[in-house]
N, C-alpha and C positions, 0 to 999 in steps of 0.2 A: 490264590495262595491259600484261601481260606477252603475251597473244596478240594485242595490236595490234602489238606490237615483232616478234614471230614472222613476222605477217603481211607485214609491211612488207619484212622481211629476204628472205622469200621470194619476193614480188615483184621484188626486187631482184636475184633470181638466186643469192642466197646458200643454201648446204646448211645445215640446221639440225637439230642434233641437243639433243633436252631430257635432261637428268639431272635426276629429280625423286626425292622422297623419299615421296610419297603419291599419291593419286588424287583428282581432282576437276577443275575447269573447265579449268586448263592441260591436263590430259592428254586430257580428252574433245576439246579443241579440236585437239590433236595428232593423233588418230585421225582426225577429221573432215578434216583438211588433208594427211593422209599424211606427217607430220613424224615423225621417228624419236624415239621417248620410251623412256628405259632407266630403269628404277626402282632407286634404290639406297636403302638404310636407313638415311635421315634423317629420317625423319617424327617421331621422338622422342629428347629428348637422351641418353637412355640407349644408344641405337642408335648415337649418332655414331661411336663406336670401331669399330664394324662396317663404317661407312660409310666411313672415311677410306680404308682400302685398295681399297675398290673405285672410290672417286671417282678416287683415284692411277691405278689401271690405266684406267679409261675416259680421264682426261684423256692418258694415254699414247698409247692408239689413236685417239682423236678428233685430238685435236693443234689446238685450235681457235686460231682468230686473234684471236677475241673472247670473252671468258667474263662473262657476266651472271650475278650471283649474288643471289638471293633468300632470305630466311629467316634467324631469328637464329642457327641452329644450323649449318646447311649453308652459309650465306654466310661466317660466320666460318672454319670449316675451310675449305672451298673457296678463298678468298681466299690463305690460307697455302699450300694446296698449289699454288695456280696461280701465285704469286710465286715458290715454290721451282722450280717446273719452268721458268718464264720467260714463262707467258702472260699478257698484258695483262690485269688483271680489272676490272670495272666494278661 
């Protein structure tokens, strides 16, 4: 589902940057399609505290117009940071 959305946004001319906590289908798709993929320590709940400052930094650098969050740990933390920063999250 994520790859379908990334492909659609890319075809529509949007610049995509994926911030992810692990490797898998989505990261493989990003490499194949030339989409920027940045790994953050969000793949385990105990790594979340290290990932929050990294996510904050990348949100400031990337300054997304739209933020789509997946995952029970990263999604919750990301939504809070995005709201604090003023980015619309989904």
